[in-house]
C-alpha positions as CSV (number, residue, x, y, z in Angstrom):
1,M,230.7,-46.1,117.1
2,Q,227.7,-47.6,115.3
3,Q,229.0,-51.1,116.1
4,D,229.5,-50.2,119.7
5,E,225.9,-49.0,119.9
6,D,224.6,-52.1,118.2
7,F,226.3,-54.5,120.6
8,M,225.4,-52.4,123.6
9,R,221.8,-52.5,122.5
10,E,222.0,-56.3,122.6
11,A,223.5,-56.1,126.1
12,L,220.6,-53.9,127.2
13,L,218.0,-56.3,125.8
14,L,219.7,-59.1,127.8
15,A,219.7,-57.1,131.0
16,A,215.9,-56.4,130.7
17,N,215.2,-60.2,130.9
18,A,215.6,-59.9,134.7
19,R,213.3,-56.9,135.3
20,G,211.9,-57.1,138.8
21,R,214.2,-60.0,139.8
22,T,217.5,-58.5,140.8
23,A,216.8,-56.0,143.7
24,P,218.7,-54.5,145.3
25,N,221.2,-55.2,142.5
26,P,221.0,-53.5,139.1
27,L,219.9,-55.0,135.8
28,V,223.1,-55.8,133.9
29,G,223.7,-57.5,130.5
30,A,227.0,-58.3,128.8
31,V,228.0,-59.6,125.4
32,I,231.6,-60.6,124.3
33,V,232.5,-59.9,120.7
34,R,235.4,-61.3,118.7
35,E,236.0,-60.3,115.1
36,G,232.6,-58.8,114.8
37,R,230.8,-61.9,116.2
38,I,229.1,-62.4,119.6
39,V,230.9,-65.3,121.3
40,G,229.5,-64.9,124.8
41,A,226.4,-63.4,126.3
42,G,224.7,-63.3,129.7
43,W,222.7,-61.2,132.2
44,H,222.5,-61.0,136.0
45,R,219.5,-63.0,137.1
46,K,219.1,-62.5,140.8
47,A,221.0,-60.9,143.7
48,G,223.6,-63.3,145.1
49,T,224.0,-65.2,141.8
50,P,226.7,-64.8,139.1
51,H,226.9,-61.4,137.4
52,A,226.3,-60.8,133.7
53,E,230.0,-60.8,132.8
54,V,230.6,-64.2,134.5
55,H,227.8,-65.8,132.4
56,A,229.2,-64.2,129.3
57,L,232.8,-65.3,130.0
58,A,231.6,-68.9,130.7
59,M,229.9,-69.0,127.3
60,A,232.9,-67.5,125.5
61,G,235.6,-69.6,127.1
62,D,239.0,-69.1,125.5
63,L,237.4,-66.9,122.8
64,A,237.2,-64.1,125.4
65,H,241.0,-63.6,125.1
66,G,241.6,-60.5,123.1
67,A,237.9,-59.8,122.7
68,T,235.7,-56.7,123.4
69,V,233.2,-56.9,126.2
70,Y,230.0,-54.8,126.1
71,V,228.4,-54.4,129.5
72,T,225.5,-52.1,130.5
73,L,227.1,-51.0,133.8
74,E,230.6,-50.6,135.0
75,P,232.0,-54.0,136.1
76,C,232.2,-54.3,139.9
77,S,235.6,-54.2,141.6
78,H,234.7,-55.5,145.1
79,H,234.1,-58.8,146.8
80,G,230.4,-59.2,147.8
81,R,228.4,-62.3,147.5
82,T,230.2,-62.9,144.2
83,G,233.8,-62.0,143.1
84,P,234.8,-58.8,141.3
85,C,233.8,-58.9,137.6
86,A,236.6,-56.5,136.6
87,E,239.1,-59.0,138.0
88,A,237.5,-61.8,136.1
89,L,237.7,-59.8,132.8
90,V,241.3,-59.1,133.4
91,K,242.1,-62.8,134.0
92,A,240.2,-63.8,130.9
93,G,242.5,-61.5,128.9
94,V,239.9,-59.3,127.3
95,K,241.3,-56.4,125.2
96,R,238.6,-53.8,125.5
97,V,235.6,-53.1,127.7
98,V,232.7,-50.8,126.6
99,T,230.3,-49.8,129.3
100,A,227.2,-47.7,129.1
101,M,227.8,-45.9,132.4
102,L,229.8,-45.9,135.6
103,D,228.1,-47.4,138.7
104,P,227.4,-44.8,141.3
105,N,227.5,-47.4,144.1
106,P,230.3,-46.1,146.4
107,L,231.7,-49.7,146.4
108,V,232.3,-49.3,142.7
109,A,232.1,-45.7,141.4
110,G,235.0,-45.8,139.0
111,K,237.0,-48.4,140.8
112,G,236.1,-51.1,138.3
113,K,237.2,-48.9,135.4
114,A,240.4,-48.1,137.2
115,M,241.2,-51.8,137.8
116,L,240.7,-52.6,134.2
117,E,242.8,-49.7,132.9
118,A,245.6,-50.6,135.4
119,A,245.7,-54.0,133.8
120,G,246.1,-52.5,130.3
121,V,242.5,-53.0,129.3
122,E,241.0,-50.2,127.1
123,V,237.8,-48.8,128.6
124,T,235.1,-46.8,126.8
125,V,232.3,-45.3,128.9
126,G,229.0,-43.7,127.8
127,V,227.7,-45.8,124.9
128,L,223.8,-45.6,125.1
129,A,224.1,-44.1,128.6
130,E,220.6,-42.6,128.7
131,E,219.1,-46.0,127.8
132,A,221.1,-47.6,130.5
133,R,220.1,-45.0,133.1
134,R,216.4,-45.5,132.3
135,L,216.8,-49.3,132.5
136,N,218.2,-49.0,136.0
137,E,216.2,-46.0,137.2
138,A,215.1,-47.8,140.3
139,Y,218.5,-49.0,141.3
140,L,220.1,-45.6,140.6
141,K,217.7,-43.8,142.9
142,W,218.0,-46.4,145.6
143,V,221.8,-46.5,145.6
144,T,222.2,-42.7,145.5
145,E,219.3,-41.5,147.6
146,K,218.4,-44.5,149.8
147,L,214.9,-44.2,148.6
148,P,212.8,-46.5,146.3
149,F,211.8,-45.4,142.8
150,V,208.1,-44.7,143.1
151,T,205.7,-45.2,140.2
152,L,202.1,-44.1,140.6
153,K,199.4,-45.8,138.5
154,T,195.9,-44.6,138.0
155,A,193.0,-45.4,135.7
156,M,190.4,-42.9,134.9
157,T,187.6,-42.0,132.5
158,L,188.0,-39.3,129.9
159,D,186.4,-36.8,132.3
160,G,188.9,-37.7,135.0
161,K,186.9,-40.0,137.3
162,I,188.2,-43.2,139.0
163,A,184.7,-44.3,140.0
164,T,181.1,-43.3,139.5
165,A,179.3,-41.1,142.0
166,A,177.9,-44.3,143.4
167,G,181.4,-45.7,143.9
168,K,181.4,-48.2,141.1
169,S,184.9,-48.6,139.6
170,Q,185.0,-52.1,137.9
171,W,185.9,-51.8,135.2
172,I,187.0,-48.4,134.0
173,T,189.6,-49.7,131.6
174,G,189.6,-52.7,129.3
175,E,191.2,-56.1,129.6
176,A,194.4,-55.1,127.7
177,A,195.0,-52.2,130.2
178,R,194.4,-54.5,133.1
179,R,196.9,-57.0,131.7
180,R,199.4,-54.3,131.4
181,V,198.9,-53.3,135.1
182,H,199.7,-56.9,136.1
183,E,202.9,-56.7,134.0
184,M,203.8,-53.6,136.0
185,R,203.2,-55.3,139.3
186,D,205.4,-58.2,138.2
187,V,208.5,-56.0,138.1
188,A,207.8,-54.0,141.3
189,D,209.3,-54.9,144.7
190,A,206.3,-53.5,146.6
191,I,202.8,-52.4,145.8
192,V,201.3,-49.7,148.0
193,V,197.6,-48.8,148.6
194,G,195.8,-46.9,151.3
195,I,193.4,-48.3,153.8
196,G,190.5,-46.8,151.9
197,T,191.2,-49.0,148.9
198,V,191.3,-52.1,151.1
199,L,188.0,-51.2,152.8
200,A,186.2,-50.4,149.6
201,D,187.5,-53.1,147.2
202,D,189.2,-55.8,149.3
203,P,191.8,-56.3,146.6
204,S,194.3,-59.2,146.4
205,L,197.1,-57.0,145.0
206,T,198.7,-60.0,143.4
207,T,200.2,-60.5,139.9
208,R,198.1,-62.5,137.5
209,L,199.8,-62.9,134.2
210,V,198.4,-64.9,131.4
211,D,201.2,-67.5,131.5
212,G,201.1,-67.8,135.3
213,T,204.7,-66.8,135.8
214,G,204.0,-63.5,137.7
215,R,205.8,-62.6,140.9
216,N,203.9,-61.0,143.7
217,P,205.4,-57.9,145.2
218,V,205.2,-57.2,148.9
219,R,201.8,-55.6,149.7
220,V,202.0,-52.4,151.7
221,I,198.9,-50.9,153.3
222,V,199.1,-47.3,154.5
223,D,196.8,-47.6,157.5
224,S,197.4,-45.1,160.2
225,R,195.0,-46.5,162.7
226,A,195.4,-50.3,161.9
227,R,191.9,-50.6,160.5
228,T,192.8,-53.4,158.1
229,P,190.1,-56.1,158.6
230,L,191.4,-59.5,159.7
231,A,189.1,-61.0,157.1
232,A,190.7,-58.9,154.3
233,T,192.1,-60.8,151.4
234,V,195.6,-59.3,151.9
235,V,195.5,-60.7,155.4
236,Q,194.0,-64.1,154.7
237,D,195.2,-65.4,151.3
238,G,198.9,-66.0,152.1
239,A,199.7,-65.2,148.4
240,A,202.4,-62.6,149.3
241,K,203.9,-60.8,152.3
242,T,201.7,-58.1,153.7
243,L,203.0,-55.1,155.6
244,V,200.7,-52.6,157.3
245,A,202.2,-49.2,158.0
246,V,200.6,-47.5,161.0
247,T,201.5,-44.6,163.3
248,C,202.5,-44.8,166.9
249,A,198.9,-43.8,167.7
250,A,197.4,-47.0,166.3
251,P,195.6,-49.1,169.0
252,E,198.0,-51.8,170.2
253,E,195.2,-54.4,170.3
254,R,194.5,-53.9,166.6
255,C,198.2,-54.1,165.7
256,A,198.6,-57.3,167.8
257,A,195.6,-58.9,166.1
258,L,197.1,-58.2,162.7
259,E,200.5,-59.6,163.7
260,A,198.8,-62.7,165.1
261,A,197.2,-63.1,161.7
262,G,200.6,-63.1,160.0
263,V,200.8,-59.5,158.9
264,E,203.9,-57.4,159.7
265,V,203.0,-54.1,161.3
266,V,205.5,-51.3,161.1
267,R,205.3,-47.8,162.7
268,A,206.1,-44.9,160.4
269,G,205.3,-41.6,162.1
270,E,203.9,-40.4,165.4
271,G,201.0,-38.2,164.3
272,E,197.6,-38.8,162.9
273,R,198.9,-39.9,159.5
274,V,201.7,-42.3,158.3
275,D,204.8,-40.3,157.5
276,L,205.2,-41.4,153.9
277,A,208.9,-40.4,153.6
278,T,209.7,-42.5,156.7
279,L,207.8,-45.4,155.1
280,M,209.7,-45.1,151.9
281,R,213.0,-45.0,153.7
282,L,212.0,-48.1,155.6
283,L,211.1,-49.9,152.4
284,A,214.5,-48.9,150.9
285,A,216.3,-50.2,153.9
286,R,214.7,-53.6,153.2
287,D,216.2,-53.6,149.7
288,M,213.0,-52.6,147.9
289,T,214.2,-50.4,145.0
290,S,210.9,-50.0,143.2
291,V,207.4,-49.2,144.6
292,F,204.2,-49.3,142.6
293,V,201.4,-47.2,144.0
294,E,197.7,-48.1,143.2
295,G,196.1,-45.8,145.7
296,G,193.2,-43.5,145.8
297,G,193.1,-39.8,145.5
298,T,194.1,-39.0,149.1
299,L,197.2,-41.2,149.1
300,N,198.2,-40.1,145.6
301,F,198.1,-36.4,146.5
302,S,200.0,-37.0,149.8
303,L,202.8,-38.7,147.8
304,L,202.9,-36.0,145.2
305,A,202.9,-33.2,147.8
306,A,205.7,-34.9,149.6
307,G,207.8,-35.1,146.4
308,L,208.0,-38.8,146.6
309,V,206.6,-39.8,143.2
310,D,209.1,-40.3,140.3
311,K,206.9,-41.6,137.5
312,I,203.2,-41.8,136.6
313,H,201.2,-44.2,134.5
314,A,197.8,-42.8,133.7
315,F,195.3,-45.0,131.8
316,I,192.5,-43.1,130.2
317,A,189.4,-44.9,129.1
318,P,187.2,-43.5,126.4
319,K,184.2,-43.2,128.8
320,I,182.5,-40.2,130.4
321,V,180.6,-40.8,133.7
322,G,180.2,-37.3,135.1
323,G,179.1,-36.7,138.6
324,K,180.2,-33.9,140.9
325,A,180.7,-36.4,143.7
326,A,182.6,-38.9,141.6
327,L,186.1,-39.6,142.8
328,T,189.2,-38.3,140.9
329,P,192.8,-39.7,140.8
330,V,194.3,-36.9,143.0
331,E,192.3,-35.4,145.8
332,G,193.4,-34.3,149.3
333,A,193.9,-30.6,149.8
334,G,195.3,-30.1,146.3
335,F,198.0,-27.6,145.3
336,A,196.9,-24.0,146.0
337,E,198.9,-22.5,143.2
338,L,199.4,-23.7,139.6
339,A,203.1,-22.9,140.1
340,D,203.1,-25.7,142.7
341,A,201.5,-28.3,140.6
342,A,203.3,-31.6,139.8
343,V,204.7,-31.3,136.3
344,L,205.4,-34.3,134.0
345,T,208.3,-34.4,131.6
346,R,209.3,-37.0,129.0
347,L,205.7,-37.7,128.3
348,T,204.7,-40.6,126.1
349,A,201.4,-41.8,124.8
350,E,200.4,-45.4,123.9
351,Q,197.2,-47.1,122.9
352,V,196.5,-50.2,125.0
353,G,193.4,-51.8,123.7
354,A,190.7,-49.2,123.7
355,D,192.4,-47.1,126.3
356,I,195.3,-44.6,126.2
357,L,198.3,-44.9,128.5
358,L,200.1,-41.7,129.3
359,T,203.5,-42.1,131.0
360,G,205.6,-39.3,132.4
361,Y,208.3,-38.4,134.9
362,V,207.6,-35.9,137.7
363,A,209.9,-33.0,137.3
364,K,211.6,-32.7,140.7
365,E,213.2,-29.3,139.9
366,A,209.7,-27.9,139.5
367,R,208.5,-29.1,143.0
């Protein structure tokens, strides 16, 4: 059992190499072991390209015959843009397959395991299952609920302010925390802010890593009335695709002007405010499995109240600014009863430079 866990941990590390690059496919890593030695290894790099098992088999060659394969997710059994990995493993003559978990995708969902077992391959399921689920938390929500996994990020002072009473917010956190945020953007499919953030800060919402390898997520502006300025950076810089979500009440001339400037305008809701659940379903339908929210207090509360937030990253700076009028991370109407409050579970704390990063998952059963 310890050996199984050790090799599965190697497979999980391999899978993580492709964070943010495989949507809507899962992150998958595989290692092939013969006589206690790794003879093949690989990971899925991008949707439409060979899967992890194929890379590992290519490296192992004839050594795969009679070997044990460790793979972080059940091998697929269907023909998509690539062939079935379960079939490839059978053809290679592997003796045993150890997988962390079954794939809930209806196209697989136990069929890969059944195909292997029908061919006489021994299959073990459940090794480091929790680690595998957390690695693929975005994919798992997307494939089972047809919604993206939503992570909300905020940065505040020790007294819970995201800006001074005069509206100054640069910079609450230090350089190390800001670098970490760019790493978070790098692995997200979309980054979401409200129109208030665009009007106040004119952000670029791009990924700027030290080594210059960052990938820019799709920029999504929640803007019920299509007030995004044509001169805004997200409209003009061409650095990433920008999508503006409006309601059916948004003036047609404003929508047309944004579209003429190269922005895609989508309608999500018929009332005064964008229907955030509709917007999330729309993003999921476009194969966006992970959404990173960097909004203000109004958008943050609306998402929490709608039960759409899965995970929260809260950076806390060792600063106190005070001010009754200073903005806070979650505003809006607020929850009337403490029993209705969003509750975080699996809470972790980490020091990032001079700041503290608290990370937790929103307890859905408590909402």
